[in-house]
N, CA, C and O of each residue as an XYZ file, in Angstrom:
632
protein
N       0.847     -1.169      0.000
C       0.000      0.000      0.000
C       0.895      1.234      0.000
O       1.911      1.277      0.694
N       0.512      2.223     -0.774
C       1.236      3.488     -0.843
C       0.272      4.610     -0.457
O      -0.816      4.725     -1.022
N       0.676      5.429      0.503
C      -0.091      6.606      0.913
C       0.816      7.797      0.642
O       1.873      7.942      1.257
N       0.389      8.647     -0.285
C       1.294      9.685     -0.782
C       0.528     10.931     -1.195
O      -0.544     10.843     -1.793
N       1.090     12.101     -0.870
C       0.543     13.368     -1.360
C       1.542     13.977     -2.331
O       2.754     13.869     -2.141
N       1.022     14.620     -3.376
C       1.854     15.169     -4.452
C       1.498     16.633     -4.682
O       0.332     17.026     -4.637
N       2.542     17.429     -4.932
C       2.378     18.862     -5.105
C       3.215     19.344     -6.285
O       4.321     18.854     -6.509
N       2.687     20.302     -7.034
C       3.467     20.960     -8.069
C       4.468     21.884     -7.379
O       4.226     22.336     -6.260
N       5.576     22.163     -8.034
C       6.579     23.075     -7.489
C       6.848     24.137     -8.542
O       7.399     23.851     -9.605
N       6.447     25.380     -8.232
C       6.646     26.491     -9.166
C       8.070     27.030     -9.089
O       8.703     27.284    -10.114
N       8.563     27.201     -7.878
C       9.917     27.718     -7.666
C      10.715     26.696     -6.892
O      10.325     26.279     -5.801
N      11.841     26.292     -7.467
C      12.663     25.284     -6.817
C      13.355     25.850     -5.585
O      13.814     26.991     -5.597
N      13.429     25.057     -4.527
C      14.227     25.467     -3.367
C      15.707     25.278     -3.718
O      16.036     24.809     -4.807
N      16.575     25.638     -2.808
C      17.995     25.358     -3.030
C      18.160     23.842     -3.086
O      17.728     23.123     -2.185
N      18.788     23.373     -4.154
C      18.890     21.931     -4.375
C      20.153     21.361     -3.745
O      21.217     21.975     -3.813
N      20.034     20.189     -3.134
C      21.237     19.524     -2.621
C      22.144     19.129     -3.786
O      21.684     18.999     -4.921
N      23.418     18.942     -3.506
C      24.369     18.550     -4.551
C      24.103     17.123     -5.037
O      24.367     16.793     -6.193
N      23.585     16.291     -4.153
C      23.373     14.877     -4.476
C      21.949     14.650     -4.986
O      20.989     15.181     -4.428
N      21.823     13.858     -6.048
C      20.515     13.475     -6.574
C      20.639     12.151     -7.305
O      21.739     11.711     -7.639
N      19.502     11.524     -7.549
C      19.456     10.277     -8.328
C      18.940     10.603     -9.725
O      18.061     11.447     -9.896
N      19.498      9.922    -10.716
C      19.024     10.042    -12.090
C      18.084      8.870    -12.339
O      18.450      7.713    -12.134
N      16.861      9.184    -12.785
C      15.863      8.143    -13.026
C      15.346      8.206    -14.457
O      15.219      9.276    -15.052
N      15.056      7.042    -14.978
C      14.320      6.896    -16.237
C      13.193      5.928    -15.934
O      13.408      4.887    -15.314
N      11.979      6.276    -16.377
C      10.877      5.351    -16.158
C       9.947      5.351    -17.353
O       9.737      6.366    -18.016
N       9.399      4.175    -17.600
C       8.469      4.005    -18.703
C       7.312      3.127    -18.260
O       7.361      2.484    -17.211
N       6.269      3.113    -19.082
C       5.032      2.415    -18.740
C       4.735      1.329    -19.751
O       4.611      1.585    -20.949
N       4.622      0.102    -19.242
C       4.314     -1.062    -20.067
C       2.804     -1.229    -20.169
O       2.292     -1.739    -21.165
N       2.098     -0.796    -19.132
C       0.640     -0.852    -19.100
C       0.155      0.349    -18.293
O       0.846      0.831    -17.395
N      -1.049      0.825    -18.628
C      -1.605      1.948    -17.888
C      -2.713      1.536    -16.921
O      -3.020      2.288    -15.996
N      -3.322      0.363    -17.107
C      -4.370     -0.104    -16.186
C      -4.348     -1.627    -16.142
O      -4.870     -2.270    -17.052
N      -3.755     -2.219    -15.105
C      -3.097     -1.514    -14.025
C      -1.828     -0.830    -14.526
O      -1.310     -1.157    -15.594
N      -1.343      0.114    -13.745
C      -0.128      0.828    -14.103
C       1.066     -0.074    -13.829
O       1.346     -0.430    -12.685
N       1.762     -0.434    -14.897
C       2.968     -1.249    -14.761
C       4.124     -0.413    -15.270
O       4.210     -0.083    -16.453
N       5.019     -0.077    -14.336
C       6.108      0.844    -14.623
C       7.447      0.134    -14.486
O       7.637     -0.710    -13.610
N       8.368      0.494    -15.367
C       9.756      0.070    -15.214
C      10.564      1.316    -14.882
O      10.260      2.409    -15.358
N      11.592      1.144    -14.065
C      12.389      2.303    -13.664
C      13.857      1.909    -13.578
O      14.210      0.855    -13.047
N      14.695      2.778    -14.111
C      16.136      2.664    -13.959
C      16.570      3.769    -13.004
O      16.246      4.940    -13.205
N      17.307      3.388    -11.963
C      17.820      4.335    -10.977
C      19.339      4.295    -11.071
O      19.969      3.290    -10.742
N      19.920      5.415    -11.528
C      21.363      5.430    -11.759
C      21.715      4.507    -12.911
O      20.939      4.355    -13.855
N      22.879      3.897    -12.832
C      23.321      3.029    -13.924
C      23.022      1.560    -13.714
O      23.035      0.778    -14.664
N      22.748      1.173    -12.451
C      22.730     -0.268    -12.202
C      21.575     -0.801    -11.359
O      21.614     -1.950    -10.918
N      20.559      0.008    -11.133
C      19.396     -0.500    -10.396
C      18.169     -0.396    -11.287
O      17.922      0.635    -11.911
N      17.400     -1.485    -11.335
C      16.231     -1.563    -12.206
C      15.071     -2.151    -11.415
O      15.243     -3.108    -10.660
N      13.882     -1.567    -11.595
C      12.716     -2.008    -10.836
C      11.495     -2.138    -11.739
O      11.369     -1.452    -12.754
N      10.611     -3.029    -11.344
C       9.303     -3.194    -11.951
C       8.286     -2.898    -10.861
O       8.363     -3.463     -9.770
N       7.327     -2.012    -11.149
C       6.317     -1.615    -10.167
C       4.931     -1.761    -10.768
O       4.701     -1.391    -11.919
N       4.019     -2.297     -9.991
C       2.616     -2.387    -10.383
C       1.826     -1.563     -9.384
O       1.956     -1.752     -8.174
N       0.997     -0.637     -9.892
C       0.153      0.193     -9.037
C      -1.287      0.087     -9.506
O      -1.560      0.003    -10.704
N      -2.206      0.092     -8.546
C      -3.642      0.117     -8.838
C      -4.272      1.246     -8.040
O      -3.872      1.542     -6.914
N      -5.257      1.858     -8.651
C      -5.974      2.923     -7.971
C      -5.415      4.283     -8.330
O      -4.516      4.410     -9.161
N      -5.972      5.300     -7.680
C      -5.545      6.672     -7.922
C      -5.746      7.464     -6.649
O      -6.492      7.050     -5.761
N      -5.083      8.597     -6.561
C      -5.276      9.473     -5.415
C      -4.352      9.153     -4.259
O      -3.251      8.635     -4.446
N      -4.814      9.469     -3.070
C      -4.008      9.395     -1.858
C      -3.520      7.988     -1.525
O      -2.354      7.809     -1.173
N      -4.388      6.994     -1.630
C      -4.042      5.621     -1.247
C      -4.133      4.725     -2.476
O      -5.163      4.665     -3.146
N      -3.030      4.029     -2.757
C      -2.986      3.132     -3.912
C      -2.307      1.826     -3.520
O      -1.465      1.792     -2.622
N      -2.684      0.762     -4.202
C      -1.957     -0.496     -4.052
C      -0.658     -0.373     -4.831
O      -0.628      0.206     -5.917
N       0.424     -0.926     -4.265
C       1.722     -0.866     -4.944
C       2.504     -2.136     -4.650
O       2.540     -2.614     -3.516
N       3.123     -2.668     -5.682
C       3.991     -3.834     -5.569
C       5.247     -3.550     -6.382
O       5.152     -3.140     -7.539
N       6.423     -3.762     -5.792
C       7.681     -3.499     -6.489
C       8.613     -4.690     -6.369
O       8.591     -5.428     -5.384
N       9.439     -4.860     -7.406
C      10.478     -5.884     -7.356
C      11.650     -5.426     -8.216
O      11.477     -4.688     -9.186
N      12.837     -5.873     -7.846
C      14.016     -5.587     -8.647
C      14.004     -6.477     -9.883
O      13.561     -7.625     -9.835
N      14.491     -5.937    -10.973
C      14.698     -6.696    -12.202
C      16.124     -6.425    -12.667
O      16.793     -5.534    -12.142
N      16.586     -7.190    -13.648
C      17.952     -6.961    -14.131
C      17.938     -6.064    -15.378
O      16.879     -5.748    -15.920
N      19.115     -5.671    -15.809
C      19.249     -4.763    -16.957
C      18.597     -5.351    -18.217
O      17.920     -4.639    -18.959
N      18.799     -6.622    -18.446
C      18.223     -7.259    -19.639
C      16.695     -7.197    -19.607
O      16.062     -6.869    -20.611
N      16.110     -7.510    -18.462
C      14.649     -7.446    -18.330
C      14.152     -6.010    -18.546
O      13.150     -5.785    -19.224
N      14.873     -5.040    -17.954
C      14.498     -3.634    -18.127
C      14.526     -3.252    -19.612
O      13.564     -2.682    -20.127
N      15.618     -3.565    -20.287
C      15.743     -3.198    -21.705
C      14.696     -3.900    -22.561
O      14.171     -3.315    -23.509
N      14.394     -5.147    -22.230
C      13.360     -5.879    -22.958
C      12.012     -5.180    -22.803
O      11.304     -4.976    -23.789
N      11.653     -4.812    -21.573
C      10.381     -4.115    -21.338
C      10.404     -2.694    -21.910
O       9.382     -2.205    -22.391
N      11.563     -2.030    -21.860
C      11.678     -0.663    -22.393
C      11.407     -0.631    -23.895
O      10.988      0.396    -24.427
N      11.637     -1.716    -24.559
C      11.358     -1.771    -26.000
C       9.878     -2.043    -26.283
O       9.458     -2.088    -27.440
N       9.095     -2.223    -25.218
C       7.664     -2.543    -25.337
C       6.793     -1.582    -24.531
O       5.811     -2.003    -23.920
N       7.143     -0.296    -24.525
C       6.362      0.678    -23.765
C       4.957      0.802    -24.343
O       4.718      0.517    -25.517
N       4.040      1.234    -23.488
C       2.655      1.453    -23.884
C       2.630      2.364    -25.110
O       3.359      3.355    -25.145
N       1.805      2.053    -26.118
C       1.769      2.868    -27.339
C       1.544      4.358    -27.042
O       0.667      4.727    -26.261
N       2.346      5.186    -27.675
C       2.234      6.634    -27.529
C       2.986      7.209    -26.344
O       3.007      8.426    -26.160
N       3.613      6.346    -25.525
C       4.376      6.847    -24.378
C       5.872      6.748    -24.658
O       6.325      5.965    -25.493
N       6.620      7.575    -23.927
C       8.075      7.556    -24.010
C       8.639      7.567    -22.592
O       7.907      7.779    -21.625
N       9.930      7.338    -22.478
C      10.577      7.336    -21.173
C      10.505      8.721    -20.532
O      10.720      9.735    -21.197
N      10.206      8.751    -19.255
C      10.251      9.969    -18.452
C      11.648     10.006    -17.823
O      12.115      9.017    -17.257
N      12.294     11.151    -17.934
C      13.634     11.310    -17.373
C      13.591     12.415    -16.325
O      13.022     13.483    -16.551
N      14.208     12.138    -15.165
C      14.159     13.124    -14.089
C      15.304     12.926    -13.117
O      15.966     11.889    -13.089
N      15.510     13.966    -12.321
C      16.450     13.920    -11.211
C      15.618     13.956     -9.933
O      14.691     14.757     -9.806
N      15.957     13.081     -8.987
C      15.209     13.012     -7.732
C      16.110     13.480     -6.585
O      17.175     12.921     -6.324
N      15.633     14.529     -5.917
C      16.341     15.107     -4.779
C      15.583     14.754     -3.506
O      14.353     14.806     -3.486
N      16.298     14.397     -2.449
C      15.687     14.046     -1.174
C      15.851     15.203     -0.188
O      16.921     15.802     -0.078
N      14.760     15.502      0.528
C      14.760     16.534      1.557
C      14.159     15.948      2.828
O      13.164     15.225      2.771
N      14.755     16.255      3.966
C      14.120     15.938      5.247
C      13.452     17.230      5.700
O      14.114     18.251      5.885
N      12.131     17.175      5.878
C      11.358     18.353      6.253
C      11.447     18.604      7.750
O      11.862     17.728      8.509
N      11.063     19.784      8.168
C      11.175     20.171      9.585
C      10.355     19.259     10.506
O      10.681     19.121     11.685
N       9.292     18.637      9.979
C       8.480     17.737     10.805
C       8.981     16.294     10.768
O       8.366     15.401     11.352
N      10.117     16.069     10.067
C      10.705     14.734     10.002
C      10.312     13.923      8.779
O      10.942     12.904      8.498
N       9.296     14.341      8.049
C       8.909     13.627      6.827
C       9.991     13.801      5.764
O      10.748     14.773      5.780
N      10.048     12.858      4.858
C      10.989     12.916      3.743
C      10.231     13.296      2.480
O       9.221     12.681      2.136
N      10.730     14.311      1.798
C      10.119     14.755      0.545
C      11.043     14.359     -0.598
O      12.266     14.460     -0.494
N      10.432     13.906     -1.695
C      11.177     13.584     -2.910
C      10.787     14.604     -3.963
O       9.640     14.642     -4.407
N      11.752     15.437     -4.365
C      11.532     16.450     -5.386
C      11.980     15.887     -6.721
O      13.110     15.417     -6.855
N      11.092     15.934     -7.717
C      11.380     15.419     -9.048
C      11.535     16.592    -10.009
O      10.585     17.336    -10.254
N      12.741     16.750    -10.549
C      13.050     17.799    -11.512
C      13.264     17.103    -12.853
O      14.202     16.322    -13.012
N      12.404     17.386    -13.800
C      12.398     16.649    -15.065
C      13.349     17.218    -16.095
O      13.603     18.421    -16.151
N      13.864     16.315    -16.906
C      14.646     16.655    -18.089
C      13.956     15.951    -19.248
O      12.929     15.304    -19.042
N      14.481     16.059    -20.438
C      13.828     15.412    -21.565
C      12.531     16.107    -21.931
O      12.434     17.330    -21.832
N      11.531     15.341    -22.355
C      10.289     15.930    -22.877
C       9.459     16.660    -21.821
O       8.562     17.424    -22.179
N       9.732     16.449    -20.534
C       9.003     17.152    -19.472
C       9.876     18.212    -18.785
O       9.555     18.648    -17.679
N      10.960     18.625    -19.418
C      11.860     19.630    -18.835
C      11.067     20.878    -18.467
O      10.269     21.377    -19.261
N      11.295     21.374    -17.258
C      10.573     22.536    -16.762
C       9.433     22.171    -15.829
O       8.875     23.045    -15.167
N       9.081     20.901    -15.767
C       8.017     20.433    -14.874
C       8.658     19.842    -13.618
O       9.536     18.984    -13.707
N       8.216     20.302    -12.454
C       8.767     19.835    -11.188
C       7.627     19.537    -10.225
O       6.636     20.267    -10.178
N       7.770     18.472     -9.464
C       6.776     18.184     -8.434
C       7.464     17.495     -7.269
O       8.572     16.974     -7.398
N       6.786     17.504     -6.131
C       7.314     16.885     -4.924
C       6.258     15.950     -4.348
O       5.059     16.214     -4.439
N       6.721     14.857     -3.755
C       5.811     13.914     -3.125
C       6.328     13.552     -1.738
O       7.531     13.558     -1.475
N       5.381     13.236     -0.864
C       5.701     12.829      0.495
C       4.875     11.588      0.798
O       3.663     11.577      0.578
N       5.529     10.537      1.304
C       4.828      9.304      1.669
C       4.546      9.277      3.163
O       5.271      9.866      3.965
N       3.464      8.571      3.514
C       3.005      8.527      4.895
C       2.690      7.093      5.299
O       2.489      6.218      4.457
N       2.654      6.875      6.615
C       2.330      5.543      7.149
C       0.831      5.306      7.215
O       0.371      4.175      7.056
N       0.058      6.378      7.450
C      -1.390      6.241      7.579
C      -2.093      7.376      6.841
O      -1.503      8.418      6.556
N      -3.347      7.148      6.546
C      -4.177      8.192      5.923
C      -4.284      9.411      6.852
O      -4.224     10.553      6.397
N      -4.440      9.156      8.145
C      -4.578     10.249      9.118
C      -3.324     11.118      9.137
O      -3.411     12.345      9.172
N      -2.164     10.476      9.112
C      -0.893     11.213      9.078
C      -0.819     12.073      7.809
O      -0.391     13.226      7.856
N      -1.233     11.511      6.698
C      -1.210     12.250      5.428
C      -2.132     13.456      5.484
O      -1.768     14.539      5.025
N      -3.321     13.276      6.042
C      -4.293     14.366      6.067
C      -3.891     15.486      7.026
O      -4.307     16.630      6.846
N      -3.095     15.174      8.032
C      -2.686     16.205      8.989
C      -1.388     16.909      8.567
O      -0.961     17.861      9.221
N      -0.779     16.459      7.508
C       0.479     17.043      7.026
C       0.261     18.477      6.542
O      -0.665     18.750      5.778
N       1.109     19.372      6.990
C       1.085     20.765      6.536
C       2.299     20.972      5.643
O       3.432     20.932      6.124
N       2.079     21.193      4.343
C       3.209     21.304      3.420
C       4.023     22.578      3.640
O       3.464     23.611      4.009
N       5.335     22.515      3.417
C       6.174     23.713      3.516
C       5.771     24.749      2.464
O       5.084     24.430      1.493
N       6.197     25.961      2.667
C       5.823     27.072      1.782
C       6.266     26.861      0.341
O       5.597     27.339     -0.575
N       7.379     26.157      0.111
C       7.862     25.997     -1.264
C       7.074     24.959     -2.063
O       7.219     24.883     -3.283
N       6.249     24.167     -1.395
C       5.357     23.260     -2.118
C       4.296     24.111     -2.802
O       3.817     25.088     -2.226
N       3.930     23.751     -4.006
C       2.880     24.464     -4.721
C       1.531     23.786     -4.547
O       1.253     23.157     -3.526
N       0.709     23.931     -5.565
C      -0.655     23.391     -5.540
C      -0.638     21.867     -5.456
O       0.154     21.206     -6.127
N      -1.518     21.325     -4.628
C      -1.603     19.873     -4.483
C      -2.319     19.258     -5.682
O      -3.323     19.784     -6.163
N      -1.772     18.115     -6.162
C      -2.364     17.411     -7.306
C      -2.643     15.940     -6.977
O      -2.863     15.128     -7.876
N      -2.632     15.611     -5.698
C      -2.843     14.220     -5.285
C      -4.111     13.632     -5.882
O      -4.093     12.502     -6.371
N      -5.200     14.366     -5.854
C      -6.493     13.860     -6.325
C      -6.854     14.360     -7.728
O      -7.975     14.140     -8.187
N      -5.936     15.020     -8.406
C      -6.189     15.538     -9.751
C      -5.972     14.406    -10.763
O      -4.842     13.966    -10.974
N      -7.037     13.948    -11.372
C      -6.969     12.802    -12.288
C      -6.056     13.057    -13.483
O      -5.576     12.111    -14.109
N      -5.815     14.320    -13.803
C      -4.914     14.620    -14.925
C      -3.462     14.332    -14.578
O      -2.638     14.151    -15.474
N      -3.140     14.289    -13.301
C      -1.767     14.081    -12.866
C      -1.508     12.600    -12.656
O      -1.803     12.055    -11.593
N      -0.970     11.966    -13.648
C      -0.480     10.592    -13.536
C       0.663     10.460    -14.517
O       0.618     11.004    -15.621
N       1.674      9.744    -14.112
C       2.815      9.607    -15.009
C       2.474      8.823    -16.264
O       3.094      9.034    -17.307
N       1.519      7.937    -16.188
C       1.105      7.248    -17.404
C       0.621      8.235    -18.449
O       0.863      8.058    -19.643
N      -0.062      9.276    -17.997
C      -0.529     10.328    -18.898
C       0.622     11.235    -19.306
O       0.774     11.551    -20.486
N       1.433     11.655    -18.340
C       2.536     12.573    -18.629
C       3.629     11.923    -19.479
O       4.405     12.627    -20.125
N       3.697     10.598    -19.486
C       4.697      9.894    -20.288
C       4.390      9.949    -21.780
O       5.214      9.536    -22.597
N       3.223     10.452    -22.141
C       2.908     10.588    -23.560
C       3.830     11.634    -24.181
O       4.305     12.540    -23.495
N       4.074     11.504    -25.460
C       4.971     12.429    -26.155
C       4.535     13.876    -25.972
O       5.383     14.768    -25.942
N       3.228     14.134    -25.847
C       2.736     15.498    -25.653
C       2.486     15.786    -24.168
O       1.615     16.588    -23.830
N       3.237     15.143    -23.295
C       3.048     15.284    -21.855
C       3.135     16.714    -21.358
O       2.448     17.067    -20.400
N       3.966     17.556    -21.982
C       4.072     18.947    -21.535
C       2.782     19.717    -21.792
O       2.486     20.670    -21.070
N       2.017     19.334    -22.790
C       0.714     19.974    -23.018
C      -0.224     19.658    -21.861
O      -1.008     20.509    -21.442
N      -0.145     18.444    -21.349
C      -0.960     18.057    -20.204
C      -0.483     18.809    -18.961
O      -1.299     19.274    -18.165
N       0.844     18.929    -18.792
C       1.403     19.674    -17.662
C       0.880     21.108    -17.665
O       0.532     21.637    -16.609
N       0.819     21.737    -18.820
C       0.348     23.120    -18.906
C      -1.087     23.256    -18.405
O      -1.460     24.298    -17.865
N      -1.889     22.213    -18.581
C      -3.273     22.244    -18.094
C      -3.316     22.190    -16.567
O      -4.285     22.647    -15.961
N      -2.283     21.639    -15.944
C      -2.254     21.527    -14.492
C      -2.017     22.881    -13.830
O      -2.434     23.099    -12.693
N      -1.353     23.781    -14.534
C      -1.012     25.078    -13.931
C      -2.077     26.083    -14.120
O      -1.940     27.221    -13.671
């Protein structure tokens, strides 16, 4: 189970020097089956069901060959999403993951925070640098943003 809130970021905070380079693509959109490369040598397969604050999630490591095989079979009309992921520890102790996109979504940034319970998520007060919340906005899904015209969809979010 994944409990997560997501926010757009209009103005980036000061970024840490360290970040992860990610590439992710979608093999299926319903259920959402995602492949992800983290750095040069970590590969994951994730299955998610549902939308909004609480979603089912299952993840497993895969090898480079499996990743490349699935990457050649992305959902029609989608392309790899490329981004840098920065980690922040917030003043309340929560960990925020800031995603700064490159490639076809360059200029789009968002942050997400995961929680242990729905109650914890609902009581969370976002820092000032977080922008508008998109947790329940049906237009905000990476399966949608992974489309070649994903930046057109991003523009509708603002």
